[in-house]
PDB file of N, H, CA, C and O in Angstrom:
ATOM      1  N   MET A   1      -0.606 -13.045  -0.894  1.00  0.00           N
ATOM      2  CA  MET A   1      -1.270 -13.011   0.373  1.00  0.00           C
ATOM      3  C   MET A   1      -2.252 -11.840   0.353  1.00  0.00           C
ATOM      4  O   MET A   1      -1.889 -10.728  -0.029  1.00  0.00           O
ATOM      5  N   GLU A   2      -3.487 -12.091   0.762  1.00  0.00           N
ATOM      6  H   GLU A   2      -3.782 -12.994   1.072  1.00  0.00           H
ATOM      7  CA  GLU A   2      -4.480 -11.033   0.780  1.00  0.00           C
ATOM      8  C   GLU A   2      -4.397 -10.262   2.091  1.00  0.00           C
ATOM      9  O   GLU A   2      -4.132 -10.836   3.147  1.00  0.00           O
ATOM     10  N   TYR A   3      -4.626  -8.959   2.010  1.00  0.00           N
ATOM     11  H   TYR A   3      -4.841  -8.493   1.153  1.00  0.00           H
ATOM     12  CA  TYR A   3      -4.463  -8.098   3.169  1.00  0.00           C
ATOM     13  C   TYR A   3      -5.553  -7.029   3.122  1.00  0.00           C
ATOM     14  O   TYR A   3      -5.930  -6.562   2.047  1.00  0.00           O
ATOM     15  N   ILE A   4      -6.051  -6.649   4.284  1.00  0.00           N
ATOM     16  H   ILE A   4      -5.745  -7.028   5.157  1.00  0.00           H
ATOM     17  CA  ILE A   4      -6.999  -5.535   4.377  1.00  0.00           C
ATOM     18  C   ILE A   4      -6.181  -4.296   4.728  1.00  0.00           C
ATOM     19  O   ILE A   4      -5.513  -4.252   5.761  1.00  0.00           O
ATOM     20  N   LEU A   5      -6.243  -3.304   3.869  1.00  0.00           N
ATOM     21  H   LEU A   5      -6.786  -3.339   3.030  1.00  0.00           H
ATOM     22  CA  LEU A   5      -5.435  -2.099   4.001  1.00  0.00           C
ATOM     23  C   LEU A   5      -6.344  -0.906   4.260  1.00  0.00           C
ATOM     24  O   LEU A   5      -7.120  -0.514   3.388  1.00  0.00           O
ATOM     25  N   LYS A   6      -6.253  -0.328   5.457  1.00  0.00           N
ATOM     26  H   LYS A   6      -5.623  -0.646   6.165  1.00  0.00           H
ATOM     27  CA  LYS A   6      -7.000   0.895   5.780  1.00  0.00           C
ATOM     28  C   LYS A   6      -6.018   2.055   5.639  1.00  0.00           C
ATOM     29  O   LYS A   6      -5.065   2.175   6.409  1.00  0.00           O
ATOM     30  N   ILE A   7      -6.262   2.901   4.649  1.00  0.00           N
ATOM     31  H   ILE A   7      -7.035   2.804   4.023  1.00  0.00           H
ATOM     32  CA  ILE A   7      -5.340   3.974   4.295  1.00  0.00           C
ATOM     33  C   ILE A   7      -5.322   5.058   5.379  1.00  0.00           C
ATOM     34  O   ILE A   7      -6.356   5.631   5.723  1.00  0.00           O
ATOM     35  N   ALA A   8      -4.134   5.322   5.901  1.00  0.00           N
ATOM     36  H   ALA A   8      -3.294   4.856   5.621  1.00  0.00           H
ATOM     37  CA  ALA A   8      -3.949   6.407   6.859  1.00  0.00           C
ATOM     38  C   ALA A   8      -3.276   7.602   6.185  1.00  0.00           C
ATOM     39  O   ALA A   8      -3.518   8.755   6.542  1.00  0.00           O
ATOM     40  N   GLU A   9      -2.422   7.297   5.197  1.00  0.00           N
ATOM     41  H   GLU A   9      -2.226   6.360   4.907  1.00  0.00           H
ATOM     42  CA  GLU A   9      -1.660   8.346   4.518  1.00  0.00           C
ATOM     43  C   GLU A   9      -1.079   7.765   3.236  1.00  0.00           C
ATOM     44  O   GLU A   9      -0.839   6.561   3.151  1.00  0.00           O
ATOM     45  N   TYR A  10      -0.854   8.607   2.247  1.00  0.00           N
ATOM     46  H   TYR A  10      -1.049   9.585   2.316  1.00  0.00           H
ATOM     47  CA  TYR A  10      -0.182   8.160   1.021  1.00  0.00           C
ATOM     48  C   TYR A  10       0.483   9.346   0.341  1.00  0.00           C
ATOM     49  O   TYR A  10       0.050  10.488   0.492  1.00  0.00           O
ATOM     50  N   HIS A  11       1.546   9.058  -0.415  1.00  0.00           N
ATOM     51  H   HIS A  11       1.898   8.130  -0.538  1.00  0.00           H
ATOM     52  CA  HIS A  11       2.223  10.082  -1.203  1.00  0.00           C
ATOM     53  C   HIS A  11       3.075   9.403  -2.275  1.00  0.00           C
ATOM     54  O   HIS A  11       3.385   8.215  -2.181  1.00  0.00           O
ATOM     55  N   LEU A  12       3.448  10.180  -3.295  1.00  0.00           N
ATOM     56  H   LEU A  12       3.196  11.145  -3.372  1.00  0.00           H
ATOM     57  CA  LEU A  12       4.276   9.643  -4.374  1.00  0.00           C
ATOM     58  C   LEU A  12       5.645   9.253  -3.855  1.00  0.00           C
ATOM     59  O   LEU A  12       6.226   9.933  -3.009  1.00  0.00           O
ATOM     60  N   LYS A  13       6.151   8.144  -4.378  1.00  0.00           N
ATOM     61  H   LYS A  13       5.679   7.591  -5.065  1.00  0.00           H
ATOM     62  CA  LYS A  13       7.515   7.739  -4.058  1.00  0.00           C
ATOM     63  C   LYS A  13       8.450   8.776  -4.671  1.00  0.00           C
ATOM     64  O   LYS A  13       8.276   9.140  -5.834  1.00  0.00           O
ATOM     65  N   PRO A  14       9.430   9.256  -3.923  1.00  0.00           N
ATOM     66  CA  PRO A  14      10.350  10.268  -4.470  1.00  0.00           C
ATOM     67  C   PRO A  14      10.972   9.814  -5.797  1.00  0.00           C
ATOM     68  O   PRO A  14      11.491   8.703  -5.914  1.00  0.00           O
ATOM     69  N   GLY A  15      10.906  10.692  -6.774  1.00  0.00           N
ATOM     70  H   GLY A  15      10.485  11.594  -6.680  1.00  0.00           H
ATOM     71  CA  GLY A  15      11.486  10.403  -8.083  1.00  0.00           C
ATOM     72  C   GLY A  15      10.614   9.554  -8.987  1.00  0.00           C
ATOM     73  O   GLY A  15      11.054   9.145 -10.061  1.00  0.00           O
ATOM     74  N   SER A  16       9.376   9.279  -8.568  1.00  0.00           N
ATOM     75  H   SER A  16       9.018   9.612  -7.696  1.00  0.00           H
ATOM     76  CA  SER A  16       8.495   8.427  -9.367  1.00  0.00           C
ATOM     77  C   SER A  16       7.179   9.135  -9.663  1.00  0.00           C
ATOM     78  O   SER A  16       6.683   9.917  -8.851  1.00  0.00           O
ATOM     79  N   GLN A  17       6.623   8.851 -10.830  1.00  0.00           N
ATOM     80  H   GLN A  17       7.025   8.216 -11.489  1.00  0.00           H
ATOM     81  CA  GLN A  17       5.317   9.394 -11.211  1.00  0.00           C
ATOM     82  C   GLN A  17       4.206   8.354 -11.094  1.00  0.00           C
ATOM     83  O   GLN A  17       3.028   8.710 -11.132  1.00  0.00           O
ATOM     84  N   ASN A  18       4.559   7.071 -10.952  1.00  0.00           N
ATOM     85  H   ASN A  18       5.516   6.782 -10.922  1.00  0.00           H
ATOM     86  CA  ASN A  18       3.536   6.028 -10.990  1.00  0.00           C
ATOM     87  C   ASN A  18       3.601   5.040  -9.819  1.00  0.00           C
ATOM     88  O   ASN A  18       2.986   3.975  -9.875  1.00  0.00           O
ATOM     89  N   VAL A  19       4.340   5.384  -8.764  1.00  0.00           N
ATOM     90  H   VAL A  19       4.840   6.249  -8.719  1.00  0.00           H
ATOM     91  CA  VAL A  19       4.429   4.516  -7.585  1.00  0.00           C
ATOM     92  C   VAL A  19       4.103   5.342  -6.347  1.00  0.00           C
ATOM     93  O   VAL A  19       4.663   6.418  -6.135  1.00  0.00           O
ATOM     94  N   LEU A  20       3.189   4.823  -5.534  1.00  0.00           N
ATOM     95  H   LEU A  20       2.734   3.949  -5.705  1.00  0.00           H
ATOM     96  CA  LEU A  20       2.815   5.506  -4.298  1.00  0.00           C
ATOM     97  C   LEU A  20       3.293   4.730  -3.086  1.00  0.00           C
ATOM     98  O   LEU A  20       3.439   3.509  -3.129  1.00  0.00           O
ATOM     99  N   LEU A  21       3.532   5.457  -2.006  1.00  0.00           N
ATOM    100  H   LEU A  21       3.413   6.449  -1.972  1.00  0.00           H
ATOM    101  CA  LEU A  21       3.822   4.865  -0.710  1.00  0.00           C
ATOM    102  C   LEU A  21       2.550   5.031   0.124  1.00  0.00           C
ATOM    103  O   LEU A  21       2.079   6.149   0.333  1.00  0.00           O
ATOM    104  N   TYR A  22       2.009   3.933   0.588  1.00  0.00           N
ATOM    105  H   TYR A  22       2.391   3.025   0.418  1.00  0.00           H
ATOM    106  CA  TYR A  22       0.781   3.945   1.377  1.00  0.00           C
ATOM    107  C   TYR A  22       1.116   3.515   2.799  1.00  0.00           C
ATOM    108  O   TYR A  22       1.894   2.581   2.996  1.00  0.00           O
ATOM    109  N   THR A  23       0.543   4.180   3.782  1.00  0.00           N
ATOM    110  H   THR A  23      -0.089   4.938   3.622  1.00  0.00           H
ATOM    111  CA  THR A  23       0.699   3.784   5.175  1.00  0.00           C
ATOM    112  C   THR A  23      -0.672   3.410   5.698  1.00  0.00           C
ATOM    113  O   THR A  23      -1.647   4.127   5.472  1.00  0.00           O
ATOM    114  N   ASP A  24      -0.750   2.270   6.409  1.00  0.00           N
ATOM    115  H   ASP A  24       0.042   1.688   6.592  1.00  0.00           H
ATOM    116  CA  ASP A  24      -2.042   1.861   6.948  1.00  0.00           C
ATOM    117  C   ASP A  24      -2.236   2.385   8.364  1.00  0.00           C
ATOM    118  O   ASP A  24      -1.358   3.048   8.917  1.00  0.00           O
ATOM    119  N   ASP A  25      -3.385   2.084   8.942  1.00  0.00           N
ATOM    120  H   ASP A  25      -4.098   1.545   8.493  1.00  0.00           H
ATOM    121  CA  ASP A  25      -3.711   2.586  10.279  1.00  0.00           C
ATOM    122  C   ASP A  25      -2.859   1.957  11.376  1.00  0.00           C
ATOM    123  O   ASP A  25      -2.932   2.379  12.530  1.00  0.00           O
ATOM    124  N   LYS A  26      -2.050   0.951  11.031  1.00  0.00           N
ATOM    125  H   LYS A  26      -1.991   0.608  10.094  1.00  0.00           H
ATOM    126  CA  LYS A  26      -1.125   0.328  11.994  1.00  0.00           C
ATOM    127  C   LYS A  26       0.300   0.816  11.760  1.00  0.00           C
ATOM    128  O   LYS A  26       1.251   0.284  12.333  1.00  0.00           O
ATOM    129  N   ASP A  27       0.438   1.842  10.907  1.00  0.00           N
ATOM    130  H   ASP A  27      -0.334   2.274  10.442  1.00  0.00           H
ATOM    131  CA  ASP A  27       1.714   2.468  10.568  1.00  0.00           C
ATOM    132  C   ASP A  27       2.643   1.537   9.793  1.00  0.00           C
ATOM    133  O   ASP A  27       3.865   1.674   9.857  1.00  0.00           O
ATOM    134  N   GLU A  28       2.050   0.582   9.055  1.00  0.00           N
ATOM    135  H   GLU A  28       1.058   0.470   9.003  1.00  0.00           H
ATOM    136  CA  GLU A  28       2.838  -0.305   8.195  1.00  0.00           C
ATOM    137  C   GLU A  28       2.893   0.306   6.794  1.00  0.00           C
ATOM    138  O   GLU A  28       1.912   0.885   6.326  1.00  0.00           O
ATOM    139  N   LEU A  29       4.026   0.177   6.137  1.00  0.00           N
ATOM    140  H   LEU A  29       4.823  -0.294   6.517  1.00  0.00           H
ATOM    141  CA  LEU A  29       4.258   0.779   4.833  1.00  0.00           C
ATOM    142  C   LEU A  29       4.014  -0.219   3.705  1.00  0.00           C
ATOM    143  O   LEU A  29       4.425  -1.377   3.779  1.00  0.00           O
ATOM    144  N   PHE A  30       3.333   0.256   2.653  1.00  0.00           N
ATOM    145  H   PHE A  30       2.999   1.197   2.593  1.00  0.00           H
ATOM    146  CA  PHE A  30       3.062  -0.529   1.449  1.00  0.00           C
ATOM    147  C   PHE A  30       3.489   0.299   0.253  1.00  0.00           C
ATOM    148  O   PHE A  30       3.320   1.518   0.242  1.00  0.00           O
ATOM    149  N   ILE A  31       4.042  -0.360  -0.753  1.00  0.00           N
ATOM    150  H   ILE A  31       4.179  -1.350  -0.745  1.00  0.00           H
ATOM    151  CA  ILE A  31       4.459   0.314  -1.978  1.00  0.00           C
ATOM    152  C   ILE A  31       3.719  -0.331  -3.137  1.00  0.00           C
ATOM    153  O   ILE A  31       3.691  -1.555  -3.269  1.00  0.00           O
ATOM    154  N   GLY A  32       3.114   0.515  -3.981  1.00  0.00           N
ATOM    155  H   GLY A  32       3.137   1.509  -3.873  1.00  0.00           H
ATOM    156  CA  GLY A  32       2.365  -0.043  -5.101  1.00  0.00           C
ATOM    157  C   GLY A  32       2.049   0.987  -6.155  1.00  0.00           C
ATOM    158  O   GLY A  32       2.417   2.156  -6.037  1.00  0.00           O
ATOM    159  N   PRO A  33       1.358   0.538  -7.197  1.00  0.00           N
ATOM    160  CA  PRO A  33       1.005   1.438  -8.291  1.00  0.00           C
ATOM    161  C   PRO A  33       0.029   2.516  -7.830  1.00  0.00           C
ATOM    162  O   PRO A  33      -0.708   2.336  -6.860  1.00  0.00           O
ATOM    163  N   VAL A  34       0.039   3.635  -8.544  1.00  0.00           N
ATOM    164  H   VAL A  34       0.637   3.781  -9.332  1.00  0.00           H
ATOM    165  CA  VAL A  34      -0.864   4.734  -8.235  1.00  0.00           C
ATOM    166  C   VAL A  34      -2.306   4.268  -8.346  1.00  0.00           C
ATOM    167  O   VAL A  34      -2.687   3.611  -9.314  1.00  0.00           O
ATOM    168  N   LYS A  35      -3.099   4.614  -7.348  1.00  0.00           N
ATOM    169  H   LYS A  35      -2.790   5.148  -6.561  1.00  0.00           H
ATOM    170  CA  LYS A  35      -4.533   4.307  -7.337  1.00  0.00           C
ATOM    171  C   LYS A  35      -5.225   5.442  -6.611  1.00  0.00           C
ATOM    172  O   LYS A  35      -4.696   5.982  -5.639  1.00  0.00           O
ATOM    173  N   ASN A  36      -6.403   5.803  -7.079  1.00  0.00           N
ATOM    174  H   ASN A  36      -6.833   5.365  -7.869  1.00  0.00           H
ATOM    175  CA  ASN A  36      -7.194   6.809  -6.377  1.00  0.00           C
ATOM    176  C   ASN A  36      -7.761   6.178  -5.122  1.00  0.00           C
ATOM    177  O   ASN A  36      -8.630   5.309  -5.194  1.00  0.00           O
ATOM    178  N   VAL A  37      -7.272   6.611  -3.978  1.00  0.00           N
ATOM    179  H   VAL A  37      -6.566   7.317  -3.919  1.00  0.00           H
ATOM    180  CA  VAL A  37      -7.728   6.088  -2.695  1.00  0.00           C
ATOM    181  C   VAL A  37      -8.198   7.246  -1.828  1.00  0.00           C
ATOM    182  O   VAL A  37      -7.910   8.408  -2.113  1.00  0.00           O
ATOM    183  N   ILE A  38      -8.917   6.917  -0.780  1.00  0.00           N
ATOM    184  H   ILE A  38      -9.151   5.973  -0.549  1.00  0.00           H
ATOM    185  CA  ILE A  38      -9.420   7.911   0.160  1.00  0.00           C
ATOM    186  C   ILE A  38      -8.891   7.557   1.543  1.00  0.00           C
ATOM    187  O   ILE A  38      -9.019   6.419   1.993  1.00  0.00           O
ATOM    188  N   VAL A  39      -8.296   8.540   2.213  1.00  0.00           N
ATOM    189  H   VAL A  39      -8.192   9.465   1.848  1.00  0.00           H
ATOM    190  CA  VAL A  39      -7.800   8.318   3.570  1.00  0.00           C
ATOM    191  C   VAL A  39      -8.967   7.889   4.454  1.00  0.00           C
ATOM    192  O   VAL A  39     -10.037   8.498   4.434  1.00  0.00           O
ATOM    193  N   GLY A  40      -8.739   6.829   5.231  1.00  0.00           N
ATOM    194  H   GLY A  40      -7.870   6.335   5.247  1.00  0.00           H
ATOM    195  CA  GLY A  40      -9.768   6.294   6.114  1.00  0.00           C
ATOM    196  C   GLY A  40     -10.563   5.152   5.501  1.00  0.00           C
ATOM    197  O   GLY A  40     -11.232   4.410   6.221  1.00  0.00           O
ATOM    198  N   GLN A  41     -10.500   4.998   4.185  1.00  0.00           N
ATOM    199  H   GLN A  41      -9.956   5.600   3.600  1.00  0.00           H
ATOM    200  CA  GLN A  41     -11.202   3.894   3.510  1.00  0.00           C
ATOM    201  C   GLN A  41     -10.396   2.608   3.640  1.00  0.00           C
ATOM    202  O   GLN A  41      -9.179   2.630   3.819  1.00  0.00           O
ATOM    203  N   THR A  42     -11.110   1.487   3.546  1.00  0.00           N
ATOM    204  H   THR A  42     -12.099   1.470   3.400  1.00  0.00           H
ATOM    205  CA  THR A  42     -10.482   0.173   3.616  1.00  0.00           C
ATOM    206  C   THR A  42     -10.511  -0.476   2.233  1.00  0.00           C
ATOM    207  O   THR A  42     -11.520  -0.420   1.530  1.00  0.00           O
ATOM    208  N   TYR A  43      -9.398  -1.090   1.857  1.00  0.00           N
ATOM    209  H   TYR A  43      -8.579  -1.136   2.428  1.00  0.00           H
ATOM    210  CA  TYR A  43      -9.257  -1.756   0.558  1.00  0.00           C
ATOM    211  C   TYR A  43      -8.670  -3.142   0.764  1.00  0.00           C
ATOM    212  O   TYR A  43      -7.880  -3.368   1.681  1.00  0.00           O
ATOM    213  N   ARG A  44      -9.066  -4.061  -0.100  1.00  0.00           N
ATOM    214  H   ARG A  44      -9.707  -3.877  -0.845  1.00  0.00           H
ATOM    215  CA  ARG A  44      -8.436  -5.389  -0.109  1.00  0.00           C
ATOM    216  C   ARG A  44      -7.348  -5.366  -1.159  1.00  0.00           C
ATOM    217  O   ARG A  44      -7.565  -4.922  -2.286  1.00  0.00           O
ATOM    218  N   VAL A  45      -6.168  -5.848  -0.781  1.00  0.00           N
ATOM    219  H   VAL A  45      -5.991  -6.209   0.134  1.00  0.00           H
ATOM    220  CA  VAL A  45      -5.045  -5.877  -1.713  1.00  0.00           C
ATOM    221  C   VAL A  45      -4.354  -7.227  -1.641  1.00  0.00           C
ATOM    222  O   VAL A  45      -4.403  -7.917  -0.622  1.00  0.00           O
ATOM    223  N   GLU A  46      -3.719  -7.586  -2.728  1.00  0.00           N
ATOM    224  H   GLU A  46      -3.680  -7.026  -3.556  1.00  0.00           H
ATOM    225  CA  GLU A  46      -2.845  -8.756  -2.769  1.00  0.00           C
ATOM    226  C   GLU A  46      -1.435  -8.228  -2.590  1.00  0.00           C
ATOM    227  O   GLU A  46      -0.989  -7.380  -3.362  1.00  0.00           O
ATOM    228  N   VAL A  47      -0.729  -8.717  -1.585  1.00  0.00           N
ATOM    229  H   VAL A  47      -1.091  -9.406  -0.958  1.00  0.00           H
ATOM    230  CA  VAL A  47       0.617  -8.225  -1.297  1.00  0.00           C
ATOM    231  C   VAL A  47       1.617  -9.367  -1.294  1.00  0.00           C
ATOM    232  O   VAL A  47       1.266 -10.524  -1.062  1.00  0.00           O
ATOM    233  N   GLY A  48       2.863  -9.021  -1.554  1.00  0.00           N
ATOM    234  H   GLY A  48       3.148  -8.081  -1.743  1.00  0.00           H
ATOM    235  CA  GLY A  48       3.948  -9.986  -1.439  1.00  0.00           C
ATOM    236  C   GLY A  48       4.374 -10.091   0.013  1.00  0.00           C
ATOM    237  O   GLY A  48       4.037  -9.231   0.827  1.00  0.00           O
ATOM    238  N   HIS A  49       5.098 -11.120   0.332  1.00  0.00           N
ATOM    239  H   HIS A  49       5.371 -11.818  -0.330  1.00  0.00           H
ATOM    240  CA  HIS A  49       5.610 -11.291   1.687  1.00  0.00           C
ATOM    241  C   HIS A  49       6.651 -10.218   1.976  1.00  0.00           C
ATOM    242  O   HIS A  49       7.389  -9.795   1.087  1.00  0.00           O
ATOM    243  N   LYS A  50       6.699  -9.792   3.214  1.00  0.00           N
ATOM    244  H   LYS A  50       6.099 -10.136   3.936  1.00  0.00           H
ATOM    245  CA  LYS A  50       7.706  -8.816   3.617  1.00  0.00           C
ATOM    246  C   LYS A  50       9.054  -9.519   3.588  1.00  0.00           C
ATOM    247  O   LYS A  50       9.251 -10.525   4.270  1.00  0.00           O
ATOM    248  N   LEU A  51       9.975  -8.990   2.802  1.00  0.00           N
ATOM    249  H   LEU A  51       9.815  -8.173   2.248  1.00  0.00           H
ATOM    250  CA  LEU A  51      11.285  -9.607   2.661  1.00  0.00           C
ATOM    251  C   LEU A  51      12.157  -9.273   3.867  1.00  0.00           C
ATOM    252  O   LEU A  51      12.015  -8.209   4.470  1.00  0.00           O
ATOM    253  N   VAL A  52      13.050 -10.177   4.210  1.00  0.00           N
ATOM    254  H   VAL A  52      13.166 -11.041   3.721  1.00  0.00           H
ATOM    255  CA  VAL A  52      13.970  -9.957   5.325  1.00  0.00           C
ATOM    256  C   VAL A  52      14.766  -8.681   5.066  1.00  0.00           C
ATOM    257  O   VAL A  52      15.323  -8.498   3.983  1.00  0.00           O
ATOM    258  N   GLY A  53      14.817  -7.818   6.044  1.00  0.00           N
ATOM    259  H   GLY A  53      14.365  -7.967   6.924  1.00  0.00           H
ATOM    260  CA  GLY A  53      15.574  -6.582   5.912  1.00  0.00           C
ATOM    261  C   GLY A  53      14.793  -5.432   5.295  1.00  0.00           C
ATOM    262  O   GLY A  53      15.335  -4.338   5.140  1.00  0.00           O
ATOM    263  N   THR A  54      13.536  -5.654   4.939  1.00  0.00           N
ATOM    264  H   THR A  54      13.096  -6.543   5.064  1.00  0.00           H
ATOM    265  CA  THR A  54      12.728  -4.566   4.392  1.00  0.00           C
ATOM    266  C   THR A  54      11.669  -4.157   5.409  1.00  0.00           C
ATOM    267  O   THR A  54      11.323  -4.927   6.306  1.00  0.00           O
ATOM    268  N   CYS A  55      11.167  -2.952   5.261  1.00  0.00           N
ATOM    269  H   CYS A  55      11.448  -2.327   4.533  1.00  0.00           H
ATOM    270  CA  CYS A  55      10.159  -2.444   6.188  1.00  0.00           C
ATOM    271  C   CYS A  55       8.831  -2.198   5.480  1.00  0.00           C
ATOM    272  O   CYS A  55       8.002  -1.434   5.974  1.00  0.00           O
ATOM    273  N   TYR A  56       8.618  -2.835   4.329  1.00  0.00           N
ATOM    274  H   TYR A  56       9.292  -3.455   3.927  1.00  0.00           H
ATOM    275  CA  TYR A  56       7.393  -2.593   3.572  1.00  0.00           C
ATOM    276  C   TYR A  56       6.931  -3.873   2.872  1.00  0.00           C
ATOM    277  O   TYR A  56       7.657  -4.864   2.796  1.00  0.00           O
ATOM    278  N   ARG A  57       5.708  -3.814   2.371  1.00  0.00           N
ATOM    279  H   ARG A  57       5.119  -3.009   2.433  1.00  0.00           H
ATOM    280  CA  ARG A  57       5.150  -4.886   1.533  1.00  0.00           C
ATOM    281  C   ARG A  57       4.843  -4.283   0.160  1.00  0.00           C
ATOM    282  O   ARG A  57       4.417  -3.132   0.064  1.00  0.00           O
ATOM    283  N   ASN A  58       5.058  -5.057  -0.885  1.00  0.00           N
ATOM    284  H   ASN A  58       5.404  -5.992  -0.807  1.00  0.00           H
ATOM    285  CA  ASN A  58       4.697  -4.634  -2.235  1.00  0.00           C
ATOM    286  C   ASN A  58       3.260  -5.012  -2.526  1.00  0.00           C
ATOM    287  O   ASN A  58       2.845  -6.144  -2.274  1.00  0.00           O
ATOM    288  N   ILE A  59       2.497  -4.064  -3.058  1.00  0.00           N
ATOM    289  H   ILE A  59       2.834  -3.145  -3.263  1.00  0.00           H
ATOM    290  CA  ILE A  59       1.129  -4.340  -3.479  1.00  0.00           C
ATOM    291  C   ILE A  59       1.193  -4.940  -4.876  1.00  0.00           C
ATOM    292  O   ILE A  59       1.699  -4.316  -5.808  1.00  0.00           O
ATOM    293  N   ILE A  60       0.678  -6.150  -5.012  1.00  0.00           N
ATOM    294  H   ILE A  60       0.267  -6.657  -4.255  1.00  0.00           H
ATOM    295  CA  ILE A  60       0.671  -6.844  -6.296  1.00  0.00           C
ATOM    296  C   ILE A  60      -0.574  -6.459  -7.093  1.00  0.00           C
ATOM    297  O   ILE A  60      -0.493  -6.197  -8.293  1.00  0.00           O
ATOM    298  N   SER A  61      -1.733  -6.425  -6.415  1.00  0.00           N
ATOM    299  H   SER A  61      -1.798  -6.637  -5.440  1.00  0.00           H
ATOM    300  CA  SER A  61      -2.979  -6.041  -7.087  1.00  0.00           C
ATOM    301  C   SER A  61      -3.975  -5.519  -6.069  1.00  0.00           C
ATOM    302  O   SER A  61      -3.897  -5.823  -4.879  1.00  0.00           O
ATOM    303  N   TRP A  62      -4.917  -4.723  -6.570  1.00  0.00           N
ATOM    304  H   TRP A  62      -4.980  -4.476  -7.537  1.00  0.00           H
ATOM    305  CA  TRP A  62      -5.997  -4.165  -5.745  1.00  0.00           C
ATOM    306  C   TRP A  62      -7.255  -4.974  -5.950  1.00  0.00           C
ATOM    307  O   TRP A  62      -7.605  -5.305  -7.083  1.00  0.00           O
ATOM    308  N   ARG A  63      -7.937  -5.297  -4.870  1.00  0.00           N
ATOM    309  H   ARG A  63      -7.652  -5.029  -3.949  1.00  0.00           H
ATOM    310  CA  ARG A  63      -9.219  -6.012  -4.907  1.00  0.00           C
ATOM    311  C   ARG A  63     -10.191  -5.231  -4.043  1.00  0.00           C
ATOM    312  O   ARG A  63     -10.437  -5.578  -2.888  1.00  0.00           O
ATOM    313  N   ASP A  64     -10.735  -4.182  -4.616  1.00  0.00           N
ATOM    314  H   ASP A  64     -10.535  -3.901  -5.555  1.00  0.00           H
ATOM    315  CA  ASP A  64     -11.585  -3.249  -3.864  1.00  0.00           C
ATOM    316  C   ASP A  64     -12.710  -3.963  -3.137  1.00  0.00           C
ATOM    317  O   ASP A  64     -13.320  -4.899  -3.654  1.00  0.00           O
ATOM    318  N   CYS A  65     -12.971  -3.491  -1.914  1.00  0.00           N
ATOM    319  H   CYS A  65     -12.476  -2.731  -1.494  1.00  0.00           H
ATOM    320  CA  CYS A  65     -14.074  -4.014  -1.104  1.00  0.00           C
ATOM    321  C   CYS A  65     -15.374  -3.380  -1.543  1.00  0.00           C
ATOM    322  O   CYS A  65     -16.429  -3.684  -0.986  1.00  0.00           O
TER     323      CYS A  65
END
């Protein structure tokens, strides 16, 4: 599923060197591979469906705007 992600905040996932936690401007959480992003910028991403019982979406791939 394609999604427009406007970065509000991001940081490394605890205990990981290559996974970031990204929060969008709607305070929704996304988890994905490390990418150089800029807070306030908008990016197109391919995400998986939010699984029952989870509060985040997995970023499958980046499709920069």
